[in-house]
C-alpha positions in Angstrom: -38.8 66.1 -54.9 -35.9 63.8 -53.8 -32.4 63.5 -55.0 -30.4 60.3 -55.5 -26.3 60.9 -56.0 -23.2 58.5 -55.7 -19.5 59.1 -56.4 -18.4 57.6 -59.9 -14.5 57.7 -60.4 -14.1 61.3 -59.2 -17.1 62.6 -60.9 -20.6 63.0 -59.0 -23.5 61.8 -60.6 -27.0 63.3 -59.8 -30.6 63.6 -61.0 -33.7 64.7 -59.5 -35.9 61.8 -59.1 -39.6 62.4 -60.1 -41.7 61.6 -57.4 -41.2 60.7 -53.5 -37.4 58.9 -53.2 -35.7 57.9 -50.6 -32.7 59.9 -50.0 -30.2 56.9 -49.2 -31.3 54.9 -52.2 -28.6 53.2 -54.2 -28.0 54.4 -57.9 -27.6 58.1 -59.6 -31.5 58.3 -60.5 -30.5 57.4 -63.9 -30.4 53.6 -63.7 -27.5 52.8 -61.2 -27.9 50.4 -59.0 -26.0 47.8 -56.5 -26.5 44.7 -58.0 -23.9 43.3 -60.5 -24.0 41.8 -63.9 -26.6 41.5 -66.8 -28.4 38.0 -66.6 -28.4 37.3 -70.5 -31.1 40.1 -71.1 -32.6 40.4 -74.2 -30.9 43.9 -74.5 -27.8 41.9 -75.6 -28.2 40.4 -78.9 -30.7 42.4 -81.2 -28.1 44.5 -83.2 -26.1 41.9 -83.3 -27.0 39.0 -85.2 -24.7 36.4 -86.5 -23.0 37.3 -90.4 -23.0 35.2 -93.4 -20.1 33.3 -94.3 -19.9 34.5 -97.9 -18.9 38.0 -99.8 -21.3 39.6 -97.5 -20.1 38.1 -94.6 -16.9 40.2 -94.1 -18.6 43.5 -94.7 -21.0 42.4 -92.1 -18.6 41.3 -89.7 -16.7 44.6 -89.9 -20.0 46.7 -89.4 -20.4 44.9 -86.2 -16.9 45.7 -85.0 -16.7 48.0 -81.9 -17.0 52.1 -82.8 -14.4 52.4 -80.0 -13.3 51.0 -76.6 -14.5 51.2 -73.4 -11.8 53.0 -72.0 -10.7 56.5 -73.2 -11.8 60.2 -73.8 -12.8 60.5 -77.5 -13.5 63.9 -79.5 -16.8 64.0 -80.8 -16.4 64.4 -84.6 -13.0 62.9 -85.0 -12.7 60.1 -82.3 -16.3 59.6 -81.8 -19.1 60.4 -84.7 -22.6 61.8 -83.1 -25.0 59.0 -82.9 -26.2 56.4 -80.7 -24.2 53.8 -79.1 -24.5 51.1 -76.9 -22.6 49.0 -74.6 -23.5 45.7 -73.0 -22.4 42.9 -70.5 -21.0 45.2 -67.9 -21.2 44.2 -64.2 -21.3 46.3 -60.7 -21.7 49.7 -61.9 -18.0 49.6 -62.8 -18.8 51.2 -66.5 -18.6 55.0 -66.3 -19.6 57.2 -69.2 -19.8 61.0 -69.8 -20.8 63.6 -72.4 -19.0 66.6 -71.9 -19.3 70.2 -73.6 -15.5 70.7 -73.3 -12.2 69.3 -72.3 -11.6 71.1 -69.3 -12.3 68.4 -66.8 -14.3 70.8 -64.9 -17.4 69.5 -63.2 -19.5 72.1 -65.0 -18.2 70.6 -68.3 -20.5 67.8 -68.1 -23.4 67.5 -70.0 -24.6 63.8 -68.4 -23.2 60.7 -66.8 -24.0 57.3 -65.8 -22.6 54.3 -63.3 -24.0 51.2 -65.8 -24.8 47.4 -65.0 -25.8 45.4 -68.1 -26.6 47.8 -71.2 -26.5 51.5 -71.9 -27.5 53.3 -74.8 -25.8 56.9 -75.1 -26.8 59.3 -77.8 -23.8 61.6 -78.6 -24.9 64.8 -80.0 -23.2 67.0 -82.7 -22.8 69.9 -80.0 -21.1 67.4 -77.5 -17.2 68.2 -77.6 -15.9 65.0 -75.5 -16.9 61.4 -74.9 -15.4 59.7 -72.0 -15.9 56.0 -71.2 -14.0 54.1 -68.0 -14.4 50.4 -67.4 -17.0 50.0 -69.9 -17.4 46.8 -72.7 -16.7 48.2 -76.1 -19.2 50.5 -77.3 -20.8 50.0 -80.5 -23.0 52.2 -83.2 -26.7 51.4 -82.9 -28.5 51.1 -86.6 -31.8 53.3 -85.8 -33.7 51.3 -88.2 -32.4 47.6 -86.5 -35.2 45.6 -85.4 -35.0 42.8 -82.7 -37.8 40.5 -81.4 -38.8 42.5 -78.4 -38.9 40.0 -75.1 -41.9 40.1 -72.5 -39.3 40.0 -69.2 -36.1 41.9 -68.4 -33.5 41.3 -65.9 -34.0 43.7 -63.0 -30.1 45.0 -63.1 -30.2 44.8 -66.6 -29.6 48.5 -67.5 -31.3 49.9 -70.2 -33.6 48.4 -73.0 -34.8 49.7 -76.1 -38.6 49.8 -76.2 -40.2 47.9 -79.0 -36.9 46.1 -80.0 -35.3 44.7 -76.8 -38.4 44.9 -74.8 -42.4 45.0 -75.8 -44.7 47.7 -74.8 -46.9 46.5 -71.8 -47.3 46.5 -68.1 -44.6 45.0 -66.0 -44.0 43.6 -62.7 -41.2 43.1 -60.3 -41.5 41.7 -56.9 -39.3 41.0 -53.8 -37.7 44.7 -53.7 -36.1 45.7 -50.5 -34.9 49.2 -49.0 -36.0 51.4 -52.4 -32.8 49.4 -53.8 -35.2 48.8 -57.2 -34.8 52.0 -59.5 -37.1 52.2 -62.6 -37.2 54.9 -65.3 -39.1 55.3 -68.6 -37.3 57.5 -71.2 -38.2 59.4 -74.6 -34.2 59.4 -75.6 -30.9 58.2 -74.7 -29.7 61.7 -73.9 -29.8 60.7 -70.2 -30.7 64.5 -69.3 -33.6 65.4 -67.1 -35.8 66.4 -70.0 -35.6 62.6 -71.0 -37.3 61.3 -68.1 -41.1 60.7 -68.6 -41.3 58.8 -64.9 -39.2 57.2 -62.5 -39.1 55.6 -59.3 -37.4 53.8 -56.4 -39.5 50.9 -55.1 -39.4 48.6 -52.3 -41.9 46.0 -52.3 -43.5 45.3 -55.7 -43.1 47.3 -58.7 -45.6 47.6 -61.2 -45.0 49.9 -64.3 -46.7 50.1 -67.8 -44.3 50.8 -70.7 -45.7 52.6 -73.5 -45.4 52.2 -77.1 -43.9 55.7 -77.6 -41.2 55.3 -75.1 -37.9 55.0 -76.5 -36.2 53.1 -73.3 -36.8 51.6 -69.8 -34.1 51.7 -67.4 -34.0 49.1 -64.4 -31.4 48.7 -61.7 -31.3 47.0 -58.7 -34.7 45.3 -59.3 -36.3 41.9 -59.3 -36.6 40.4 -62.6 -39.6 42.3 -64.8 -42.0 39.9 -66.0 -45.1 41.3 -68.6 -48.5 41.3 -66.4 
């Protein structure tokens, strides 16, 4: 079993990759890549449709405001409530987030973390004590019942897509990948732990992945754009 690792703002991000993985692959095994920017992917709008210009419009607009900023350290239960949050529009892996079990700042306090290009979803648990965010676009709360129009293509460096909302289940292809720089991951939740991973890989050349309707999210970084086969 290979390992991928990168240094992110002083914190080492590391996770085991299932199957054969190049040791020099870019990314952190959880969606880190070296290409910059989301390209208007379908993961950027489904929860934020425009509000009405009536008495309900102000309330709708208020609900759509960011839950908290992309730079800061937030205490869970007071500054940030448990739940799933999303950040979009991040570039060049400059967004870094971390779930922590205490505020000691020590490495063993870290529960999960990631460097993000494009979009990331993160579930903050009631047992978490601190959520850290640096260089990210503002975070917004995600309504678990929200529905979108699932797309049939993905930006290969778009980050994280919610299955059934951002992207439709099915078989997808990504071509033209070089030097194991393409990383993909199917996950069962947004906890970002080893137990979250259903399957993953680093790919050179063409990648073919079947996303199941039971998958929660699909993560992609450093890949050529994905198209439904």
